[in-house]
C-alpha positions as CSV (number, residue, x, y, z in Angstrom):
1,M,0.0,-0.1,0.1
2,K,2.8,2.5,0.9
3,R,4.6,1.8,-2.4
4,K,1.5,2.3,-4.1
5,M,1.0,5.6,-2.5
6,I,4.8,6.6,-3.5
7,Y,4.3,5.5,-7.1
8,T,0.8,7.4,-7.3
9,L,2.6,10.6,-5.8
10,L,5.7,10.0,-8.2
11,V,3.2,10.0,-11.2
12,I,1.3,13.3,-10.0
13,V,4.7,14.7,-9.8
14,A,6.0,14.1,-13.2
15,V,2.7,15.0,-15.0
16,L,2.6,18.6,-13.0
17,I,6.6,19.1,-14.1
18,G,5.5,17.7,-17.8
19,W,2.5,20.1,-17.8
20,Q,4.7,23.1,-16.5
21,G,7.4,21.9,-19.2
22,Y,4.8,22.2,-21.9
23,E,3.4,25.4,-20.8
24,F,6.8,27.0,-20.7
25,W,7.6,25.6,-24.2
26,V,4.5,27.3,-25.6
27,A,4.8,30.3,-23.6
28,V,8.4,30.6,-25.1
29,G,6.8,31.0,-28.6
30,R,8.2,30.9,-32.2
31,Y,10.9,32.9,-33.7
32,P,10.2,34.1,-37.6
33,R,10.1,31.9,-40.3
34,G,9.0,32.2,-43.8
35,E,8.0,35.5,-45.3
36,R,8.3,37.0,-42.0
37,L,11.8,36.1,-41.7
38,E,12.4,37.2,-45.2
39,R,11.1,40.4,-44.1
40,C,13.3,40.5,-41.1
41,K,16.3,40.0,-43.3
42,Q,15.5,43.1,-45.3
43,S,15.7,45.4,-42.3
44,R,18.6,48.0,-42.0
45,Q,18.9,46.5,-38.5
46,W,19.3,42.8,-39.3
47,K,23.1,41.6,-39.6
48,D,24.5,38.0,-39.7
49,G,21.2,36.4,-38.8
50,E,19.9,38.8,-35.8
51,F,18.9,42.1,-35.1
52,V,21.5,44.6,-34.3
53,N,21.5,48.3,-32.6
54,V,22.5,51.2,-34.3
55,H,25.8,51.3,-32.2
56,E,27.7,48.8,-30.8
57,T,26.1,47.6,-27.7
58,P,27.5,45.4,-25.2
59,M,25.1,43.3,-22.9
60,L,27.2,43.8,-20.0
61,T,30.0,46.3,-18.9
62,G,32.7,46.6,-16.4
63,D,35.4,44.6,-14.9
64,E,33.8,42.0,-13.4
65,G,33.0,39.0,-15.6
66,F,29.4,37.5,-16.4
67,L,29.5,34.9,-13.7
68,S,30.5,37.4,-11.2
69,Q,27.7,40.0,-12.0
70,M,25.3,37.2,-12.4
71,Y,26.3,36.0,-8.7
72,K,25.8,39.5,-7.5
73,F,22.7,39.8,-9.2
74,L,21.0,36.7,-7.6
75,F,22.4,36.8,-4.2
76,Q,23.6,40.5,-3.0
77,K,21.6,41.7,-0.3
78,I,19.8,45.2,-1.3
79,D,18.4,47.1,1.2
80,C,14.5,48.0,0.6
81,L,14.5,45.9,-3.0
82,H,10.7,44.9,-2.2
83,P,8.2,47.4,-0.5
84,V,7.5,46.7,3.2
85,S,3.7,46.9,2.5
86,E,1.3,46.8,-0.4
87,V,1.9,49.1,-3.1
88,P,-0.9,51.5,-3.1
89,T,-3.2,51.4,-6.1
90,V,-6.3,52.8,-7.7
91,K,-9.0,50.4,-9.2
92,T,-10.2,52.5,-12.3
93,S,-12.8,50.6,-14.3
94,L,-11.3,50.8,-17.6
95,K,-14.4,49.7,-19.4
96,D,-16.5,52.6,-17.8
97,I,-14.4,55.3,-19.4
98,P,-16.1,56.8,-22.2
99,R,-14.9,56.4,-25.7
100,S,-14.8,60.3,-25.7
101,E,-12.3,60.8,-23.1
102,D,-8.5,61.0,-23.6
103,V,-6.6,59.1,-20.7
104,C,-3.5,57.2,-19.8
105,V,-3.6,54.4,-17.2
106,W,-0.4,53.1,-16.1
107,L,-1.1,49.2,-14.9
108,G,2.0,48.5,-13.6
109,H,5.8,47.9,-14.7
110,S,5.3,48.6,-18.3
111,T,1.8,47.9,-19.0
112,V,0.1,51.0,-19.9
113,F,-3.7,51.7,-21.3
114,I,-4.2,54.7,-23.4
115,Q,-7.4,56.1,-25.0
116,T,-7.1,59.0,-27.2
117,G,-9.0,60.3,-30.4
118,G,-11.7,57.5,-29.2
119,V,-9.1,54.7,-30.1
120,R,-7.8,52.5,-27.3
121,F,-4.1,51.3,-27.1
122,L,-3.1,49.0,-24.8
123,F,1.2,48.4,-24.3
124,D,3.0,45.5,-22.9
125,P,0.4,43.8,-21.0
126,V,1.5,41.5,-18.3
127,L,-1.6,41.0,-16.1
128,T,-1.1,37.1,-15.0
129,N,0.7,35.6,-12.0
130,K,1.0,32.2,-13.1
131,L,3.6,29.9,-14.1
132,P,5.8,29.7,-15.9
133,V,6.5,33.5,-15.6
134,W,6.0,32.9,-11.6
135,W,9.1,31.2,-11.6
136,F,11.2,34.2,-12.1
137,M,9.1,37.3,-11.8
138,R,6.7,37.6,-8.7
139,P,4.9,40.8,-8.6
140,F,4.9,43.0,-5.2
141,K,2.0,42.9,-3.3
142,G,-1.0,45.1,-4.2
143,A,1.1,45.9,-7.5
144,D,-0.7,43.3,-9.3
145,A,-4.3,44.8,-8.6
146,Y,-4.9,44.7,-12.6
147,T,-5.9,41.2,-14.3
148,V,-7.0,40.4,-17.8
149,E,-10.5,40.5,-16.7
150,D,-10.4,44.4,-15.9
151,I,-9.6,45.1,-19.6
152,P,-12.0,46.5,-22.2
153,D,-11.9,45.7,-26.0
154,V,-8.7,47.5,-27.5
155,D,-8.3,48.6,-30.8
156,V,-4.2,48.3,-31.1
157,L,-2.1,45.9,-28.6
158,V,1.3,47.3,-29.1
159,I,4.3,45.2,-28.1
160,T,7.9,47.0,-27.7
161,H,9.8,43.9,-27.6
162,D,9.4,40.3,-26.6
163,H,11.1,40.0,-23.1
164,W,8.9,38.2,-20.5
165,D,8.0,41.3,-18.7
166,H,6.7,43.0,-21.9
167,L,5.0,40.0,-23.5
168,D,2.9,37.5,-21.4
169,W,1.5,34.5,-23.1
170,K,-1.4,33.8,-20.9
171,T,-2.3,37.6,-21.1
172,V,-2.4,38.3,-24.9
173,T,-4.1,34.8,-25.4
174,A,-6.7,35.8,-22.7
175,L,-7.2,39.1,-24.6
176,K,-7.6,37.6,-28.2
177,D,-11.1,38.0,-28.7
178,R,-11.0,41.6,-27.4
179,V,-8.2,42.9,-29.7
180,G,-8.8,44.7,-33.0
181,Q,-4.9,44.8,-34.0
182,V,-1.7,43.9,-33.1
183,A,1.3,46.4,-33.6
184,C,4.5,44.9,-32.7
185,S,8.5,45.3,-33.9
186,L,9.4,42.9,-36.7
187,G,9.2,39.2,-36.0
188,I,7.2,39.2,-32.8
189,G,4.2,38.6,-34.8
190,E,5.3,35.1,-35.3
191,H,4.6,34.3,-31.4
192,F,1.0,36.0,-32.1
193,E,0.2,33.6,-35.1
194,Y,1.6,30.6,-33.2
195,W,-0.7,31.6,-30.3
196,G,-3.8,31.7,-32.3
197,Y,-4.0,35.2,-33.5
198,D,-5.5,35.8,-36.9
199,P,-2.5,36.7,-39.1
200,Q,-4.7,39.4,-40.9
201,K,-4.6,41.3,-37.6
202,I,-0.9,41.2,-37.3
203,H,1.4,44.1,-38.1
204,D,5.2,43.4,-37.7
205,L,6.7,46.9,-37.9
206,D,10.6,47.9,-38.6
207,W,11.9,51.3,-37.4
208,Q,10.0,54.1,-39.1
209,D,6.9,52.3,-40.2
210,S,3.8,53.4,-39.1
211,I,-0.1,52.1,-39.1
212,T,-3.1,54.4,-39.4
213,V,-5.7,54.0,-36.6
214,G,-9.1,55.5,-36.8
215,D,-9.5,58.6,-38.8
216,S,-6.8,60.6,-37.5
217,I,-4.1,58.7,-35.7
218,T,-0.7,57.1,-36.9
219,L,0.9,54.7,-34.6
220,R,4.7,55.2,-35.5
221,C,7.4,52.4,-34.9
222,L,10.8,54.2,-33.8
223,P,14.4,53.2,-32.5
224,T,15.5,52.3,-29.0
225,R,18.9,50.5,-27.9
226,H,18.2,47.3,-26.4
227,F,17.8,43.6,-27.4
228,S,15.2,40.9,-27.6
229,G,14.4,37.2,-27.3
230,R,12.6,35.0,-25.0
231,L,15.7,32.6,-24.5
232,G,18.4,35.0,-25.3
233,Q,18.2,35.5,-29.3
234,H,17.8,38.3,-31.1
235,K,15.5,36.9,-33.8
236,T,13.1,39.8,-33.0
237,L,13.4,43.4,-33.3
238,W,12.9,45.9,-30.3
239,A,11.3,49.4,-30.5
240,S,9.7,52.6,-29.1
241,Y,6.5,54.0,-30.3
242,L,4.8,57.4,-30.9
243,I,0.8,57.8,-30.8
244,D,0.8,60.6,-33.4
245,G,-2.9,62.1,-33.4
246,P,-4.8,64.8,-31.5
247,R,-2.0,64.9,-29.4
248,R,1.7,63.2,-29.5
249,I,2.5,60.4,-27.0
250,F,5.8,58.7,-26.8
251,V,6.2,55.3,-25.2
252,S,10.1,54.6,-24.8
253,G,10.1,50.8,-24.4
254,D,13.3,49.6,-23.0
255,G,16.7,50.9,-24.2
256,G,20.0,52.5,-23.2
257,Y,20.3,56.5,-23.8
258,D,21.8,57.5,-27.0
259,E,20.9,60.4,-29.6
260,R,17.6,59.1,-30.9
261,F,15.8,60.8,-28.3
262,K,17.0,64.1,-30.2
263,K,16.4,63.0,-33.4
264,I,12.6,62.0,-32.3
265,G,12.5,65.1,-30.4
266,T,13.3,67.2,-33.4
267,D,11.5,64.7,-36.0
268,Y,8.2,64.7,-34.0
269,P,8.0,68.4,-31.9
270,G,5.4,69.2,-29.2
271,I,5.4,65.6,-27.5
272,D,2.7,65.9,-25.0
273,L,3.1,62.9,-22.9
274,A,6.3,61.2,-23.0
275,I,6.0,57.5,-21.1
276,M,9.7,57.0,-20.2
277,E,11.7,53.7,-18.7
278,N,12.8,54.4,-15.5
279,G,13.6,51.2,-13.4
280,Q,15.2,47.7,-13.5
281,Y,18.9,49.0,-14.4
282,D,22.4,48.5,-13.3
283,E,25.6,50.3,-14.0
284,G,26.6,47.0,-16.0
285,W,23.5,47.4,-18.2
286,H,23.9,51.0,-19.1
287,Y,24.0,50.4,-22.9
288,I,20.7,48.5,-22.8
289,H,18.6,50.4,-19.9
290,T,18.4,54.2,-19.2
291,L,20.2,55.0,-15.8
292,P,18.3,57.4,-13.5
293,R,21.2,60.2,-14.2
294,E,20.6,59.9,-17.9
295,L,16.7,60.1,-17.8
296,P,16.6,64.1,-17.5
297,Q,18.7,64.6,-20.6
298,A,16.4,62.0,-22.5
299,I,13.4,64.0,-21.4
300,K,15.0,67.4,-22.5
301,D,16.0,65.6,-25.7
302,L,12.7,64.7,-26.4
303,G,11.0,68.1,-25.4
304,A,8.1,66.6,-23.8
305,A,5.7,68.5,-21.8
306,R,4.8,66.0,-19.5
307,V,6.4,62.8,-18.5
308,L,5.4,59.6,-16.8
309,T,7.8,57.2,-16.1
310,Y,7.4,53.3,-15.9
311,H,9.1,49.9,-15.9
312,N,9.2,50.4,-12.1
313,S,7.1,49.5,-8.9
314,K,5.9,45.9,-9.6
315,Y,8.9,43.8,-9.9
316,A,12.3,43.6,-8.6
317,L,14.4,42.6,-11.6
318,A,17.2,44.5,-10.6
319,N,19.6,45.3,-7.5
320,H,18.5,48.8,-6.6
321,P,16.0,49.8,-4.0
322,W,12.4,49.8,-5.4
323,T,11.7,53.4,-4.8
324,E,15.1,54.7,-6.0
325,P,14.0,55.3,-9.6
326,L,11.0,57.4,-8.4
327,D,13.1,59.3,-5.9
328,S,15.6,60.2,-8.5
329,I,13.3,61.4,-11.1
330,Y,11.1,63.1,-8.5
331,E,14.0,65.4,-7.8
332,H,15.3,66.1,-11.0
333,A,12.0,67.2,-12.1
334,K,12.6,70.2,-9.8
335,G,12.5,73.4,-11.5
336,Q,12.3,71.8,-15.0
337,P,10.2,73.1,-18.0
338,W,8.4,69.9,-18.1
339,Q,5.8,68.2,-15.8
340,L,6.4,65.0,-13.9
341,L,3.2,63.0,-13.2
342,T,3.2,60.3,-10.6
343,P,0.1,58.5,-10.7
344,R,-0.5,55.4,-8.5
345,I,-1.0,52.1,-10.6
346,G,-4.2,52.7,-11.9
347,E,-4.7,56.3,-11.4
348,Q,-6.4,58.1,-14.6
349,I,-4.1,60.9,-16.4
350,R,-6.8,63.1,-18.1
351,L,-5.1,64.2,-21.3
352,N,-7.3,67.5,-21.7
353,E,-6.4,68.6,-18.1
354,H,-3.7,69.8,-16.1
355,Q,-3.3,67.5,-12.8
356,R,-1.0,67.4,-10.1
357,F,-0.4,63.9,-8.5
358,E,0.9,62.9,-4.8
359,K,4.4,61.6,-3.9
360,W,2.7,58.1,-3.0
361,W,5.7,55.8,-2.7
């Protein structure tokens, strides 16, 4: 009897491991093939079988080797890496916001809901907390207030790149019937097609490509300085975006500082709102993530009127205190011509109004 129980438990464990292994395999997605791969190869950013940045971009810098940096990242003790209490949030009913209202709602980390000109955009939604992502990316308590069920129908689902904290298989498959179109950088459309999306709804965009949405809005795919891959390969492109319509809204995605911010600001003057990466950085990653000391210059280069920073306050994906990026930009914003917006997760930014928010962290 005892042996039978042991065998039964072993079978159950094996089934669970097998199921999670299968889910992880599906969640990885599929890299471009066929016509999509041929289009990738035509990009100016494709070289020697993968996408590259405009400038040489080391993934890690510094005197320490990869193993030493990884050891520090995994085991170094950092004070205040996580909040001591729940992250305060506001639970806005996105489904009840009239289409006539122009709003931006940050849903935590890099997930942003934007409604402008009657068009709904959803950027980089990661709204589940389940295996396999749960293995390596757990949200702060309270920061996961929003789930897939809270999302209304969206006209355009936009993906900046395919890292796990920006593209979640379970989230986007759950949203499939509520998404009008998918806009993503080159190659990422293969993941969506593999996961069951209609290929006719998917727009794979190279830098400087654009699509027209509604009567008066253009979504522009623009450069950034980063990398991609669900398992480390660079077979898909990374991007920033500009919603160019009744107002201009820039979404940075991830990427180290360079002169692209100046060029974007020159090419598209009058940016009303810039949503800027600010968090999950390290000195050794400064080519692929904007550091707090560089962020004010990037904002100045863009010439944005208002700024919301994101990529913070939900996960600990780097070794810095969780409030450090917010504290830094809060101090740098004093006396600047641009206004820093500091909404809680879920708090509405009403784009037609002048608002001030509390220092909530």
